[in-house]
FIBAPA-777172 format. One record per residue: x, y, z of N, C-alpha, C in turn; residue in one letter. Coordinates in steps of 0.2 Angstrom, whole numbers, plus 5000, padded with zeros to 4 digits. Example, Ala and Ser with C-alpha at 12.3 -4.5 7.8 and 13.67 -1.06 7.14 Angstrom:
BEGIN
506649725039506249785039506649845039a 506449895035506849955036506450005039s 
END
This chain:
BEGIN
543755125729543255165733543455235732x 542855275731542955345730542655385736x 542955435739542655465745542555545743x 541955565743541855635741541655675747x 542055735748541955775754541755845753x 541355875757541355945758541555965765x 542055995765542356015772542356085774x 542156095780542256165783542956165785x 543456195782544156195784544256225790x 543856275792543956305798543756275805x 543356215804543156175810543356105809x 543556085803543756015802543155965802x 542555995801541955955801541955925794x 541855855793541855825787541255785786x 540855795781540355745779540555705773x 540455645773540655595768540155555765x 540155555758539755505755540155455751x 539955395753540355335750539955305744x 540255275739539955245734540455195731x 540355125731540755075729540855075722x 540455115718540555115711540855185709x 540655215704540855285702540555335707x 541055375710540755425715540855495712x 540455535713540355595710540255655715x 540555715714540455775718540155825713x 539655855715539355905711539555975713x 539856005708540056075709539456125706x 539256175709538756215706539156275702x 539156275696539456325692538956355687x 538756425688538356455684537656415683x 537456385688536856345689536856285685x 537556265683537656195680537956145685x 537656095685537856045690538455995687x 539056005690539655965687539755895690x 539855845687539955785689540655755687x 541155765692541855755691542055675691x 542455655686542655585686543355585686x 543655535689544455525689544555455688x 545055445684545255375682546055375683x 546255315686546955305687547255275681x 547855305679548255285673548655225675x 548755185670549155125671548855085677x 548255075677547855035683548154965683x 548254935677548454865677549154855680x 549654905679550254905683550154915690x 549754955692549654965700549354905703x 548954875699548654805701549154755702x 549554755697550054705697550554705704x 550754765705551054785711550654765718x 550054785717549554775723549554705725x 549454665720549354595721549954555725x 550554585725551154555728551354605734x 550954665735551154705741551554765738x 551254815736551654875734552154905739x 552754915737553254945742553455015738x 553555065742553855125740554455145744x 554955155740555655175744555555245746x 555755255752555855325755556555335757x 556855395756557555415758557555475761x 558155495764558155555768558155615763x 558455605757558355655752557755665748x 557355605748556655605745556755565739x 556255525738556255475732555555475728x 555555485722554955485718554555415718x 553955415718553555355718553655315712x 553655245712553555205707553055145708x 552555135705552355175699552155245700x 552255285695552055355695551355365696x 551055415700550355425701550155475695x 549755445691549455495685548755475685x 548355525683547655515683547355555677x 546755535674546355565669545755595672x 545655665672545055695675544655715669x 543955705670543455725665542855765669x 542455795665541855825667541955885671x 542555915671542655985674542256035670x 542156095673541956155670542556185666x 542556185659543156205656543356275658x 542956315660543156385662543256395669x 543056355673543256365681543956345682x 544256375687544856355689544856315695x 545356265695545356215700546056205702x 546156185708546856165711546856085712x 547356055710547355985711547955975716x 547855935721548255915726548355845728x 548855825731548855755733549155745740x 548955695744549255685750549355605751x 549655585756549755515758549655505765x 549155465767548855465774548955395776x 549055375783549055315785548455265783x 548655205781548055165779547755125785x 548155125790547955085796548355115802x 548355075808548755095814549255045816x 549455005811549954955812550654965809x 551154935812551854935809551954865806x 552254855801552354795798553054765797x 553154705796553754675795553654625789x 554254605785554254565780554654505782x 554354445783554654385784554354325781x 554654275780554454215777554054225770x 554254275767553954295760553254325761x 553154355766552454385767552554445772x 552054495771551954545776551554525782x 551754555788551254535793551354595798x 550854605803550854655808551254635813x 551754685815552154675820552054715827x 551654765826551454805832551054865830x 551054915835550654975834551055025830x 550755065826551055115822551455165826x 551955195823552255255826551755315825x 551855365829551455425828551555455821x 550955465818551055495811551355565811x 551755585806551955655805551355695803x 551455765805550955805802550855805794x 550255795792550155785785550355845781x 550555825775550755875770550355865764x 550255925760549955925754550455945748x 550355905743550855915737550355955732x 550456015731550056045726550356045719x 549956015714550156005707550456075705x 551056075702551356145700550956185695x 550456145691550056185686549456225690x 549356215696548756245700548956315701x 548356355701547756345698547656345691x 547256305688547156305681546456285679x 546256305673545556295671545456215670x 544756205670544556135669544756105662x 544756155657545056135651545756115651x 546156145655546856125655546956055658x 546556045664546655985667546455925663x 545855935659545555885655545955865648x 546455915647546755915640547255855640x 547555835646548055775646548055745652x 548455695653548555655659548855705665x 548555705671548855745676549355695680x 549955715680550555675683550755705690x 550855665695551155685701551855655702x 552155645696552855615697553355645700x 553255715701553755755705553755755712x 553155725715553055715722553655665724x 553955685730554455635733554255615740x 554455555742554355525749554955525753x 554955545759555555545763555455525770x 555955495773555955475780556255525785x 556455585782556755645786556255685789x 556155675796555655705799555755785800x 556355805798556455875798556555905791x 556255865786556355885779556055955778x 556456005775556356075773556056085766x 555956035762555856035755555156025753x 554756015758554055995757553855925754x 554355885755554255815753553755785758x 553355725756552955695760553355655765x 553255665771553655625777553255565779x 553555505779553255445780553755405785x 553455355789553755315793553855245789x 554555215789554655155786554255095789x 554055045785553754985787553055005790x 552755055787552055075789551655075782x 550955065782550555065776550255135775x 550255155769549955215767549455215761x 549055265761548555275755548655345752x 548855345746548855415742548155435741x 548055495741547355525739547455585734x 546955595730547055655726546455695727x 546555765728545955815729545955865723x 545255875722545155925717544755985720x 545056035720544756095724544556155719x 543956175720543756235716544156295719x 544556325715544856385717544456445719x 544656485724544256535726544356605722x 544056655724544156715720544956745720x 545356715725546056735725546456675722x 546156635718546556575715546856535720x 546556535726546856485732546256445734x 546356415740545856375744545956385751x 545556355755545556365762545056405765x 544656445761544156485764543556435767x 543156465771542656435774542156395769x 542056335771541556295766541856285759x 542556275759542856265753542556195750x 542356195744542056135741542656095737x 542756035738543155995735543055915735x 543355875731543255805731543855775732x 543855715735544455675737544255605733x 544755585730544755515726545255475729x 545055415730545555365733545555295729x 546055275727546155215723546455165727x 546155115730546355065735547055025732x 547055015725547654985723548255015723x 548255085725548855125725549155125733x 548855085737549055085744549755055744x 550255075749550855045749551155045756x 551755005756552055005763552755045761x 552955085765553555125765554155085767x 554655085763555255045765555855085763x 556455075766557055105764557455065759x 557254995758557454955753556954905752x 556954875746556354825744556454765748x 555954745751555854685755555654625751x 555254635747554954575743555254575736x 555654525734555954525727555454525722x 554854515723554354515717554154585715x 554254635720554254705718554754725713x 555354705714555954715710555754685703x 555554625703555454595696554854635692x 554354665696553854695693554154765689x 554654785692554954845689555254835682x 
END
């Protein structure tokens, strides 16, 4: 599922268009309508983990994701500058436990920590740059340290999360956040995971 948004960041009003197939957001650049497409790299590997219940290790110091989150982006305006970001949001309002070789709901989720955005270090860059090769978010780290000072993504153990990638058209200052900033959000359901401090399901270890 892909969700494309146009957000007024000053008021948090969100209008959402959903499409179960290929979803597109049109950017208007020099009177040309752009239709951006995003493809998940190593989808087969992600699906293999998803089928057994993906788990991501979180530590106080921060741990990189495995599988790594990489995408291929196409149909950007080659000359326009874009900012690529990623965040990880709660997938539901449950807490989970692993018992009898399966995950099950064990209660209500703990309050979510304030969301953080991981800005790809190449940002801002032209569409030509982003389309030239795979875009990797492998440097992003997950932590359970609620006081983390390093900008890592803060998560609660035994909770389910959904990564999201955002493509933002940079403003005249090569930034974002101005009123009516236009951007798209792309969600790959097979990348959802449960945060853990150690692997619970041995099948996850075997998949590595």
